[in-house]
C-alpha positions in Angstrom: 30.1 -16.8 -29.9 28.8 -13.2 -30.1 29.7 -11.1 -27.1 26.8 -10.6 -24.6 24.6 -7.5 -25.0 25.1 -4.6 -22.6 22.2 -3.7 -20.3 21.6 -0.7 -22.5 21.5 -2.7 -25.7 19.1 -5.2 -24.1 16.8 -2.4 -23.0 16.8 -0.9 -26.5 15.3 -4.2 -27.9 12.4 -4.0 -25.5 9.5 -2.7 -27.7 7.1 -2.2 -24.8 9.2 0.7 -23.5 8.2 3.0 -26.4 10.0 3.9 -29.6 13.1 6.1 -29.4 12.3 8.5 -32.3 15.2 10.6 -33.4 13.3 13.9 -32.9 12.4 12.9 -29.3 15.9 11.9 -28.5 17.3 15.1 -29.7 14.7 17.1 -27.9 15.3 15.3 -24.6 19.1 15.8 -24.9 18.5 19.5 -25.5 16.1 19.8 -22.5 18.4 17.8 -20.3 21.4 19.9 -21.1 19.4 23.1 -20.4 18.2 21.9 -17.0 21.7 20.7 -16.1 23.2 24.1 -17.2 20.8 26.0 -14.9 21.6 23.7 -12.0 25.3 24.3 -12.4 25.1 28.0 -13.1 23.4 28.3 -9.7 25.8 26.2 -7.7 29.0 24.6 -8.9 31.1 23.7 -11.9 31.2 19.9 -11.6 28.0 17.9 -12.1 27.4 15.0 -9.6 25.2 12.0 -10.4 22.4 13.7 -8.4 22.6 16.8 -10.7 22.1 14.4 -13.7 19.1 12.8 -11.9 17.5 16.2 -11.3 18.1 17.3 -14.8 16.4 14.2 -16.2 13.5 14.4 -13.7 12.9 18.0 -14.7 13.1 17.1 -18.4 10.5 14.4 -17.9 8.4 16.7 -15.7 8.3 19.2 -18.6 6.5 16.6 -20.6 3.8 16.2 -17.9 2.8 19.8 -17.2 1.1 20.5 -20.5 -1.0 17.4 -20.2 -1.7 18.1 -16.5 -3.0 21.6 -17.2 -5.0 20.3 -20.1 -6.6 17.5 -18.1 -7.7 19.9 -15.3 -9.1 22.3 -17.9 -11.0 19.4 -19.5 -12.5 18.5 -16.2 -13.5 22.1 -15.6 -15.3 22.2 -19.0 -17.0 18.8 -18.8 -17.7 19.0 -15.0 -17.8 15.2 -14.5 -18.6 13.7 -11.1 -15.3 13.8 -9.2 -13.8 11.0 -7.1 -11.8 11.9 -4.0 -9.7 9.1 -2.5 -8.9 10.0 1.1 -6.0 8.1 2.7 -3.5 8.8 5.5 -1.0 6.8 3.4 0.2 6.9 -0.2 3.1 4.5 -0.6 4.3 5.8 -4.0 7.9 4.6 -4.2 9.9 6.2 -7.0 8.3 8.4 -9.7 10.8 8.9 -12.6 10.6 5.5 -14.4 6.8 5.2 -13.9 6.3 8.7 -15.4 8.5 7.8 -18.4 6.6 4.6 -19.0 3.2 6.2 -18.7 4.2 9.0 -21.1 5.7 6.5 -23.5 9.1 8.2 -23.1 11.3 5.4 -21.6 13.3 4.3 -24.7 13.7 7.9 -25.9 15.1 8.9 -22.5 17.3 5.8 -22.3 18.8 6.6 -25.7 19.3 10.3 -25.0 21.0 9.6 -21.6 23.1 6.9 -23.3 24.3 9.3 -26.0 25.3 11.7 -23.3 27.6 9.0 -21.8 25.4 8.3 -18.8 23.4 5.2 -17.6 19.7 5.5 -17.1 19.4 2.8 -14.5 22.2 4.4 -12.4 20.3 7.7 -12.4 17.0 5.9 -11.5 18.8 4.5 -8.4 19.5 8.0 -7.1 15.8 8.8 -6.5 14.4 8.5 -3.0 11.3 6.4 -2.4 8.3 8.4 -1.4 7.6 6.2 1.6 4.4 7.8 2.8 2.9 4.5 3.8 3.4 1.4 6.0 2.5 -1.5 3.6 -0.5 -2.8 1.8 -3.0 -0.1 2.5 -0.7 2.7 1.4 0.6 0.9 -1.7 -3.0 0.0 -2.7 -3.8 3.8 -2.7 -0.8 4.3 -5.0 -1.9 1.6 -7.4 -5.5 3.0 -7.3 -4.2 6.5 -8.3 -2.4 4.9 -11.3 -5.6 3.0 -12.4 -7.9 6.0 -11.9 -5.8 8.1 -14.2 -5.4 5.3 -16.7 -9.2 4.8 -16.8 -9.7 8.5 -17.4 -11.6 9.1 -14.1 -11.7 12.7 -12.7 -10.0 11.6 -9.5 -8.0 13.2 -6.7 -5.8 11.5 -4.1 -5.9 13.4 -0.8 -3.4 12.8 2.1 -0.6 14.2 4.2 2.8 15.3 3.0 4.8 13.7 5.8 8.2 15.3 6.2 9.4 11.9 7.4 8.0 8.8 5.8 8.3 5.2 7.0 11.7 4.8 8.9 14.7 3.4 7.2 15.5 0.0 8.7 19.1 -0.9 9.5 20.1 -4.3 10.8 22.8 -4.0 13.5 24.0 -7.2 15.2 20.9 -8.9 13.9 18.5 -6.3 15.5 16.3 -3.8 13.7 17.4 -0.2 14.3 15.2 2.7 12.9 16.5 5.8 11.2 14.5 8.8 10.2 13.6 8.9 6.5 14.6 12.4 5.5 13.2 11.9 1.9 12.9 15.6 1.1 16.5 16.4 2.0 17.5 17.1 -1.7 14.1 18.4 -2.7 11.2 16.6 -4.6 11.1 17.4 -8.3 7.6 16.0 -8.7 5.6 18.2 -6.3 4.3 21.8 -6.8 3.4 23.8 -3.7 0.1 25.7 -4.1 0.1 28.4 -1.4 -2.8 30.1 -3.2 -5.0 27.2 -2.0 -3.9 27.3 1.6 -6.7 26.6 4.1 -7.3 27.0 7.8 -8.0 24.0 10.1 -9.4 24.4 13.6 -8.6 22.5 16.8 -9.7 22.7 20.4 -12.0 25.6 21.4 -15.6 25.2 22.6 -19.1 25.2 21.3 -21.2 28.3 21.9 -25.0 28.1 21.6 -26.2 31.0 19.6 -29.7 31.9 18.2 -28.4 30.6 14.8 -27.5 27.3 16.4 -24.2 25.9 17.7 -20.9 27.7 16.8 -17.4 26.3 17.3 -15.3 29.2 18.7 -12.0 30.1 20.4 -10.2 27.5 18.3 -6.5 27.2 17.5 -5.8 27.5 13.8 -3.3 25.6 11.8 -2.9 26.3 8.1 -2.9 23.4 5.5 -0.6 24.1 2.6 -1.3 21.9 -0.5 1.5 20.2 -2.5 0.3 18.8 -5.8 1.9 15.8 -7.5 0.9 14.8 -11.1 -0.5 11.3 -11.6 -0.2 10.3 -15.3 -2.4 7.6 -16.8 -0.9 5.1 -19.1 -0.5 6.6 -22.6 -3.9 8.4 -22.5 -2.7 12.0 -21.8 -4.7 12.1 -18.6 -2.8 13.6 -15.7 -4.7 13.6 -12.4 -3.6 15.2 -9.1 -2.5 13.8 -5.7 -2.8 16.7 -3.3 -0.9 16.3 0.0 -1.4 18.8 2.9 1.5 20.2 4.9 0.9 21.9 8.3 1.9 25.5 8.7 1.5 27.8 11.7 -0.3 31.1 10.9 2.0 34.2 11.2 0.2 35.4 14.3 0.6 32.0 16.0 1.0 32.4 19.8 1.4 36.2 19.2 -2.3 37.1 19.1 -3.3 36.5 22.8 -2.4 38.5 25.9 1.1 37.3 25.3 3.6 38.6 27.9 6.0 39.5 25.1 8.0 36.3 24.8 8.2 36.8 21.1 11.2 34.4 20.6 9.4 31.5 22.4 6.2 32.2 20.4 8.1 31.8 17.1 9.8 28.7 18.3 6.4 27.3 19.3 5.3 27.4 15.7 6.9 23.9 15.5 4.0 22.6 17.7 1.5 23.4 15.0 3.8 22.2 12.2 4.5 18.9 13.9 1.1 17.7 12.6 2.6 16.7 9.2 6.1 15.8 10.5 6.0 12.0 10.6 4.1 9.0 9.5 2.9 6.7 12.3 4.8 3.5 11.6 2.1 1.0 12.7 0.6 -1.5 10.3 -2.6 -3.2 11.5 -2.3 -1.7 14.9 -4.2 1.2 16.6 -2.2 3.5 18.9 -4.6 6.2 20.3 -2.2 9.2 20.3 -3.5 12.7 20.2 -1.1 13.7 17.4 -2.5 10.9 15.2 -6.1 12.1 15.8 -4.9 15.6 14.8 -3.4 14.2 11.6 -6.7 12.5 10.8 -8.8 15.6 11.3 -6.2 17.8 9.5 -6.4 15.9 6.2 -10.2 15.6 6.4 -10.9 19.3 7.2 -8.5 20.7 4.6 -9.8 18.2 2.0 -13.5 18.9 2.5 -13.0 22.6 2.3 -11.1 22.0 -1.0 -13.9 19.7 -2.4 -16.6 22.2 -1.5 -14.6 25.2 -3.0 -14.3 23.2 -6.2 -18.0 22.2 -6.2 -19.1 25.8 -5.7 -16.9 27.3 -8.4 -17.5 24.6 -11.0 -18.7 25.6 -14.4 -22.0 24.0 -13.6 -22.3 26.4 -10.7 -21.5 29.4 -12.8 -24.5 29.4 -15.1 -26.9 28.1 -12.5 -28.2 28.7 -9.0 -26.6 25.3 -8.4 -23.6 26.9 -6.9 -25.2 27.5 -3.5 -27.5 24.5 -3.5 -26.1 21.2 -2.0 -29.1 19.2 -3.4 -26.9 17.6 -6.0 -23.6 17.5 -4.1 -23.5 13.7 -4.1 -24.1 13.7 -7.9 -20.9 15.6 -8.4 -18.8 14.4 -5.5 -17.7 10.9 -4.3 -15.6 10.4 -1.2 -13.9 7.1 -0.6 -12.5 6.5 2.9 -9.4 4.2 2.8 -10.0 2.5 6.2 -11.4 4.4 9.2 -8.4 6.8 9.3 -10.3 9.5 7.4 -13.7 8.7 9.2 -13.9 12.2 10.5 -15.0 13.2 7.0 -18.5 12.1 8.0 -19.0 14.4 11.1 -17.0 17.2 9.4 -19.2 17.2 6.3 -22.2 17.3 8.6 -20.7 20.2 10.5 -20.2 22.2 7.3 -23.7 21.4 5.9 -25.5 22.1 9.2 -23.5 24.8 11.0 -22.1 26.7 8.0 -24.4 26.0 5.1 -27.5 25.9 7.4 -29.1 22.8 5.9 -31.5 20.9 8.2 -30.1 17.7 9.7 -32.1 15.2 7.6 -31.1 16.8 4.3 -27.4 17.1 5.4 -27.4 13.4 6.5 -28.9 12.2 3.2 -26.2 14.2 1.3 -23.4 12.9 3.6 -24.3 9.2 3.3 -24.8 9.4 -0.4 -21.4 11.0 -0.8 -19.2 8.8 1.5 -18.2 5.2 1.1 -15.9 3.1 3.3 -13.4 0.4 2.7 -12.6 -1.9 5.5 -9.0 -3.3 5.6 -8.9 -5.6 8.6 -10.8 -7.6 11.1 -8.0 -7.8 13.7 -9.5 -6.2 16.9 -6.2 -4.5 17.8 -6.3 -2.6 14.5 -9.8 -1.1 15.0 -9.8 2.6 15.8 -11.5 3.4 19.1 -10.8 7.0 20.2 -11.3 8.0 23.8 -14.3 10.4 24.2 -12.3 12.7 26.5 -9.6 13.2 23.8 -12.2 13.8 21.1 -14.0 16.3 23.3 -10.9 18.3 24.0 -9.7 18.4 20.3 -13.0 18.4 18.4 -15.9 19.4 20.8 -18.4 20.2 18.0 -17.7 16.9 16.2 -18.3 15.0 19.5 -21.8 16.6 19.7 -22.4 15.6 16.0 -21.3 12.0 16.6 -23.6 11.8 19.6 -26.5 13.1 17.5 -25.7 10.6 14.7 -25.6 7.8 17.3 -28.9 8.8 18.9 -30.7 8.8 15.6 -29.0 5.5 14.6 -30.0 3.8 17.9 -33.6 5.1 17.7 -33.8 3.4 14.3 -32.4 0.1 15.6 -34.6 0.2 18.7 -37.7 0.7 16.4 -36.7 -2.4 14.4 -35.8 -4.5 17.5 -37.9 -3.3 20.5 -36.4 -4.3 23.8 -33.1 -5.7 22.4 -30.8 -3.7 24.6 -27.9 -5.9 23.9 -28.1 -5.2 20.2 -28.2 -1.5 20.9 -25.0 -1.9 23.0 -23.3 -3.9 20.2 -24.3 -1.4 17.5 -23.7 1.9 19.3 -21.0 4.3 18.0 -20.0 4.8 21.6 -18.5 2.0 23.6 -19.2 2.3 27.3 -16.3 1.6 29.7 -13.4 3.4 31.2 -12.7 5.4 29.2 -15.7 5.7 26.9 -14.6 5.3 23.3 -15.9 6.1 19.8 -15.9 3.1 17.5 -14.8 4.7 14.1 -15.7 1.6 12.1 -19.4 1.9 13.3 -19.3 5.6 12.4 -18.2 4.7 8.9 -20.8 2.0 8.4 -23.6 4.2 9.6 -22.4 7.3 7.6 -21.7 5.6 4.2 -23.9 4.3 1.4 -21.4 1.5 0.6 -19.1 -0.6 2.7 -16.6 -3.0 1.1 -14.0 -5.6 2.1 -11.0 -6.1 -0.1 -11.2 -9.8 -1.1 -14.2 -12.1 -1.3 -13.4 -14.1 1.8 -12.7 -10.9 3.8 -16.0 -9.3 2.7 -17.8 -12.4 3.8 -16.1 -12.4 7.2 -17.0 -8.7 7.6 -20.6 -9.4 7.0 -20.8 -12.4 9.3 -18.7 -11.1 12.2 -17.6 -7.5 12.8 -20.6 -5.9 11.1 -23.1 -8.7 11.4 -25.7 -6.6 13.1 -25.4 -3.8 10.6 -25.6 -6.2 7.7 -28.9 -7.7 9.0 -30.4 -4.2 8.8 -28.9 -3.0 5.5 -27.5 -6.0 3.5 -27.5 -4.0 0.3 -24.8 -1.6 1.8 -22.2 -4.3 1.9 -20.0 -5.2 -1.1 -16.8 -6.8 -2.1 -14.0 -5.2 -4.2 -11.1 -7.6 -4.5 -7.8 -5.6 -4.5 -5.5 -5.3 -7.5 -2.1 -4.0 -8.5 -1.1 -1.8 -11.4 0.5 -3.9 -14.2 2.4 -0.8 -15.3 4.7 -0.7 -12.2 4.4 -4.3 -11.3 5.1 -5.9 -14.7 6.3 -3.5 -17.3 8.5 -1.3 -15.1 9.9 -4.0 -12.8 10.1 -6.9 -15.2 10.6 -5.6 -18.8 12.0 -8.9 -20.0 8.9 -10.8 -19.1 6.6 -8.0 -20.4 8.5 -8.2 -23.7 8.2 -12.0 -24.3 4.5 -11.7 -23.4 4.0 -8.9 -25.9 5.7 -10.9 -28.6 3.1 -13.6 -28.1 -0.1 -11.6 -27.5 0.6 -8.0 -28.4 0.7 -5.0 -26.0 -2.9 -4.5 -25.1 -2.7 -6.6 -21.9 -1.1 -3.6 -20.2 -4.5 -1.9 -20.1 -6.6 -5.1 -20.2 -4.8 -7.7 -18.1 -7.5 -10.3 -18.7 -5.8 -10.8 -22.1 -3.1 -12.7 -20.3 -5.5 -15.7 -20.6 -4.3 -16.0 -24.2 -1.0 -17.3 -22.8 -2.7 -20.6 -22.1 -2.3 -21.3 -25.8 1.5 -21.4 -25.2 1.6 -23.6 -22.1 3.1 -26.4 -24.1 5.1 -24.2 -26.5 8.8 -25.3 -26.0 10.2 -22.0 -27.1 7.9 -20.0 -24.8 8.6 -22.3 -21.9 12.3 -21.7 -22.5 11.9 -18.0 -22.8 10.0 -17.7 -19.5 12.6 -19.8 -17.7 15.4 -17.7 -19.2 13.9 -14.4 -18.1 13.5 -15.7 -14.6 17.1 -17.0 -14.6 18.3 -13.6 -15.7 16.3 -11.8 -13.1 17.7 -14.2 -10.4 21.2 -13.6 -11.6 20.8 -9.8 -11.5 19.3 -9.9 -8.0 22.0 -12.3 -6.8 24.7 -9.8 -8.0 22.8 -7.1 -6.2 22.8 -9.1 -3.0 26.4 -10.0 -3.2 27.4 -6.3 -3.4 25.0 -5.5 -0.5 25.5 -8.5 1.9 28.9 -9.9 0.7 27.2 -13.3 0.7 27.5 -15.6 -2.3 24.2 -17.2 -3.3 23.5 -20.0 -5.6 21.4 -18.7 -8.6 20.3 -22.3 -9.3 18.6 -22.6 -5.9 14.9 -21.9 -5.2 14.5 -18.2 -4.4 12.0 -18.6 -1.6 10.7 -15.2 -0.7 8.7 -13.9 2.2 8.4 -10.1 2.1 5.8 -8.1 4.0 5.5 -6.2 7.3 6.7 -8.4 10.3 3.6 -9.4 12.2 2.6 -12.5 14.2 -0.5 -13.0 12.0 1.7 -13.1 8.9 3.6 -16.0 10.5 7.2 -15.4 9.6 7.8 -17.8 12.5 6.2 -20.6 10.5 8.7 -19.9 7.7 11.7 -19.9 10.1 10.5 -23.2 11.7 10.7 -24.7 8.2 14.2 -23.3 7.7 15.3 -24.9 10.9 13.7 -28.2 10.0 15.4 -28.1 6.6 18.8 -27.3 8.3 18.3 -30.3 10.7 17.5 -32.6 7.8 20.7 -31.6 6.0 22.7 -32.1 9.2 21.2 -35.5 9.7 21.9 -36.7 6.2 24.7 -34.6 4.8 25.2 -36.9 1.8 21.6 -36.9 0.6 20.6 -34.8 -2.5 18.7 -31.8 -1.4 17.1 -29.2 -3.6 19.1 -26.0 -2.8 17.2 -23.0 -1.4 17.9 -19.4 -0.7 15.3 -18.2 1.8 14.8 -14.5 1.9 12.7 -12.8 4.5 12.2 -9.0 4.6 10.0 -6.4 6.2 9.8 -3.8 8.8 8.6 -4.2 12.4 6.7 -1.4 14.1 9.2 0.2 16.5 7.1 -0.5 19.5 6.2 -4.1 18.6 8.5 -6.2 20.8 7.5 -9.6 19.4 8.0 -8.5 15.8 11.5 -7.2 16.6 12.3 -10.5 18.3 11.2 -12.3 15.2 13.7 -10.3 13.1 16.4 -11.2 15.6 15.5 -14.9 15.4 15.6 -14.8 11.6 19.1 -13.2 11.6 20.3 -15.5 14.3 19.2 -18.6 12.4 20.9 -17.1 9.4 24.2 -16.7 11.3 24.2 -20.4 12.1 23.0 -21.8 8.8 25.1 -19.6 6.5 28.3 -20.4 8.3 27.9 -24.2 8.6 30.4 -25.8 6.1 28.3 -29.0 6.1 25.4 -27.1 4.6 27.3 -25.3 1.8 25.1 -23.6 -0.7 22.2 -26.0 -0.2 20.6 -23.6 2.2 21.0 -19.9 2.8 18.9 -17.5 5.0 19.0 -13.8 4.2 17.1 -11.0 5.9 16.5 -8.3 3.3 17.2 -5.0 5.0 14.9 -2.0 4.6 12.2 -3.7 2.4 10.4 -0.9 0.5 8.7 -0.3 -2.9 12.0 0.1 -4.8 13.4 -3.1 -3.3 10.2 -5.0 -4.1 10.6 -4.0 -7.7 13.9 -5.9 -7.7 13.1 -8.9 -5.6 9.7 -9.8 -6.9 10.8 -10.5 -10.5 13.5 -12.8 -9.1 11.3 -14.9 -7.0 10.5 -18.6 -7.6 8.4 -19.2 -4.5 6.0 -16.6 -2.9 5.1 -17.1 0.8 1.6 -16.1 1.7 1.1 -18.0 4.9 -1.1 -16.0 7.3 -3.6 -17.9 9.5 -6.8 -18.3 7.5 -9.2 -15.4 8.2 -6.5 -12.8 9.2 -5.0 -11.3 6.0 -7.8 -9.2 4.5 -6.5 -9.6 1.0 -2.8 -9.2 0.4 -1.4 -7.6 -2.7 2.2 -8.8 -2.7 0.7 -12.3 -3.5 -0.7 -10.8 -6.8 2.7 -9.2 -7.7 4.5 -12.5 -7.3 1.9 -14.3 -9.4 2.1 -11.8 -12.2 5.9 -12.0 -12.2 6.2 -15.8 -12.5 6.6 -17.1 -9.0 4.5 -20.0 -7.6 2.6 -19.4 -4.4 2.8 -21.4 -1.2 -0.1 -20.2 0.9 -3.1 -20.7 3.1 -6.7 -20.2 1.9 -6.7 -16.6 3.1 -7.4 -13.2 1.6 -7.0 -13.1 -2.2 -5.1 -16.4 -2.2 -8.5 -18.0 -2.4 -9.4 -16.2 -5.6 -5.9 -16.7 -7.0 -6.4 -20.5 -6.5 -9.8 -20.2 -8.1 -8.5 -18.3 -11.2 -5.4 -20.5 -11.7 -6.7 -23.8 -10.4 -5.9 -25.0 -6.9 -3.5 -27.6 -8.3 -1.3 -24.8 -9.7 -0.7 -23.3 -6.2 0.8 -24.9 -3.2 -2.1 -24.6 -0.8 -1.8 -26.0 2.8 -3.2 -25.6 6.3 -6.4 -24.9 8.0 -9.3 -23.2 6.3 -11.4 -20.5 8.0 -13.9 -23.2 9.2 -11.1 -25.3 10.7 -9.7 -22.2 12.6 -13.2 -21.5 13.9 -13.7 -25.1 15.0 -10.3 -25.0 16.8 -11.2 -21.8 18.5 -14.4 -23.5 19.9 -12.4 -26.6 21.0 -9.3 -24.7 22.2 -5.9 -24.7 20.6 -3.3 -26.7 22.4 0.2 -25.9 21.1 1.9 -28.4 23.4 0.0 -31.3 21.8 1.7 -30.6 18.5 5.1 -30.0 20.2 4.8 -33.5 21.8 3.7 -35.3 18.7 5.9 -33.8 16.0 9.6 -34.7 16.6 11.0 -32.2 14.0 8.9 -29.4 15.5 10.0 -30.3 19.0 13.7 -30.4 17.9 13.4 -27.0 16.3 11.7 -25.4 19.3 14.2 -27.0 21.7 17.0 -25.5 19.7 15.5 -22.1 19.9 14.8 -22.3 23.6 18.2 -23.9 24.5 20.2 -21.1 22.8 21.5 -23.2 19.9 20.9 -20.1 17.7 22.0 -17.6 20.5 24.9 -19.4 22.3 26.0 -16.1 24.0 22.5 -15.5 25.3 20.7 -18.9 25.7 17.5 -17.1 27.1 17.3 -14.6 24.3 14.2 -16.1 22.6 12.2 -17.1 25.7 9.4 -14.6 24.9 9.1 -16.1 21.4 9.0 -19.7 22.7 6.6 -18.8 25.5 4.3 -17.1 23.0 4.3 -20.1 20.6 3.8 -22.6 23.4 1.2 -20.8 25.5 -0.6 -17.9 23.8 -0.3 -18.1 20.1 -3.4 -16.5 18.7 -2.3 -17.5 15.2 -1.8 -21.2 15.7 1.6 -21.6 14.0 2.1 -25.2 15.2 -1.4 -26.3 13.9 -0.2 -25.7 10.4 3.4 -26.8 10.7 3.0 -30.4 9.5 0.9 -29.4 6.5 3.3 -26.6 5.7 6.4 -28.9 5.8 4.8 -31.5 3.6 3.7 -28.8 1.2 7.3 -27.5 1.0 8.4 -31.1 0.0 6.0 -30.9 -2.9 7.7 -27.6 -3.9 11.1 -29.3 -3.9 9.7 -32.2 -6.0 8.3 -29.9 -8.7 11.4 -27.7 -8.8 13.4 -30.8 -9.7 11.4 -30.8 -13.0 12.1 -27.3 -14.5 9.8 -27.8 -17.4 6.8 -28.8 -15.3 7.6 -25.9 -12.9 7.6 -23.4 -15.7 4.3 -24.7 -17.1 2.7 -24.0 -13.8 4.3 -20.5 -13.8 2.8 -19.8 -17.2 -0.6 -21.0 -16.0 -0.3 -18.6 -13.1 0.7 -15.6 -15.2 -2.2 -16.4 -17.6 -4.6 -16.4 -14.6 -3.5 -13.2 -13.0 -5.7 -10.9 -15.1 -8.3 -10.5 -12.5 -5.8 -8.9 -10.1 -5.2 -5.7 -12.1 -6.2 -2.6 -10.1 -7.8 -1.4 -13.4 -10.5 -4.1 -12.8 -10.8 -3.2 -9.1 -11.2 0.5 -9.9 -13.7 -0.1 -12.7 -15.8 -2.0 -10.1 -15.6 0.9 -7.5 -16.5 3.4 -10.3 -19.6 1.6 -11.5 -20.8 0.0 -8.2 -19.9 2.6 -5.6 -19.1 6.0 -7.2 -21.6 6.0 -10.0 -19.1 7.0 -12.7 -18.0 5.3 -16.0 -14.4 4.6 -16.9 -13.5 6.2 -20.2 -11.0 5.4 -22.9 -11.2 9.0 -24.3 -7.7 10.2 -25.0 -7.3 13.8 -24.2 -5.4 15.5 -27.1 -1.7 16.1 -26.1 -0.5 19.7 -25.5 1.1 19.9 -29.0 -2.3 19.4 -30.7 -5.0 22.1 -30.8 -8.1 21.5 -28.6 -11.2 20.6 -30.5 
């Protein structure tokens, strides 16, 4: 038998990673050695693995800059409409491998690094994740940037350069412990500071009424320093920009005023200004009304709008034309997309600039503002909606409060004219919520101030129209749209699962990477014995690789023949990790009851971070780890069931776990998960889904056929009916013996013998105030899991379903999503024009 191929030899055979031309390889080696030499001349004599990583990163970066400059030059010449994606989160993960792939350099780099006696995968592991996001919303922004560049759109991502991203999660004695994410400690090779574009941002102060109208004066100034990161499209030589702002105190900070000469304290106090970009707020789907967060939201908006307007005024179009000072056509050259309500202040800020500074009349300014802005809603959970106290707003942004009041007055006048005497409707639709304290409803501000409002999956967009924004939809139904989320197939197939990408390319060519609908062609091979075998083999290899990874991390042996049952996402009651753990306990009890019966072996992996202040979510993690302690050490169970909590789930871990998954858990209560995007990643990577009819699961089932997913549980209508009738958890507890047994074990301390009362809060919540109705779906979930086991016993039929799922995942490319935003919201056309590379003359 021939000896097995090394990882490097395997990678060389993967055509979709680009051709390693001799010239390229030699050039990369030369460049790498030059960068390494300069690193070492500066510092030391012996190179560390990190030195090698930076040398490679700088080598790859060299290939970006020419294309980056040329792309920006091309935009300046052509002056297209520009799209500005405003988000407080960009969950980018690692950049090196993605850049190599999009530039078509991966195999050349692999070969060059190999010839230098190094291993590319080892170097890739050194890079820190850029964890500037919490979960779905931030990762969506990152996928969108990739797609906008790959579709040749003149697009910019605007956000905050947090010094500390999402915390690193450590599990200590089964509990989550947070650690600061000092991701910039060793420097970031991908960013370029642009001090020449630094801008002032104002806070506090007061509004003076002058003969020229209101003026915002006596403000405190913080400077916004831009850091630019290149965003390469897939093999089209387009390189867009993500511009992240960092807060800097001005040099006269605290020294200008009648300061009694405490110079040292004044310099130390610069930190107060610079704290604005210090840390990402770690809440997912939860609003925490802190002043620092409101400052962050205004900071990104104020800096970005100045930047957009500077670019608009100095555009080539402006140079030949009086256009430069006229804002008449602003919305024809500028689109602003608000990623949730977090950047909602763009609406009053743009109004302030147009009215107070550019002296447009209100009506004209409002027309421009609404035609420019569009808003994406990401959740209907009431606790996630941003409602800022008026007193805080008034202190921090006094002029903006006046503008919001004026917007509200005109909005309510219009509603009152349409519905005379309907004061309840006015109360419901107001931007200001009466109460103690009075609050500003940012979602209402976004709906009123945007020309388009969209949800992120069909079912979610329908819920938005019939519940949270029902009144608004009655008045302007044409404003409301759906844009089902998507994921980039470059990172989420080619990068993370090259083995699968390669066998797909063998069958249908490589074009699917930019046109994912082509995966439909795989339906021709559903019964092709060789292809079935290849798909199963790639999955098995991915499982073995991940199992080895886990054994080194957790010192726990796992059975690679078992079902890899994976539930990774933020820990939240609505995502129902508790339903999963109840199934695990039920499975455990069945094995204990009939230890000699044949069971389909499972390895259940659950991962995700809990917001540091979310007590219930932290208890859920402790319950998972406690159940794991019991199950994993019970000799009667053996390798038939294992429970693993995946520590510090993040983008780079997702890239390892998703390709190894057999079963994807997407089990939120119907009507609560706006879309989900992890569900799409698992589908594309050959896992089958067990899920409720929620979010994009509905459209996944529609694309693949409901019989090719494991769908269970209440539908939205059932949940609504139960809300009317009243949900009685105890009823289920009394009537379902296995559920009762599991709950009694949790409450009696079976999983926490040293602290029998440990989980009383969890038990109490499930029994008496569970908004997400875990018990109501338990029976359906357990029987659905039995169907999973049944199918897994027949590997060939399982793999056929896998192929049908992969073939149906084309709709869920972020390229499709972005093409829809472009045409239906931003008014721009995707282009497949390939900008000439830097080594070719411009036409």
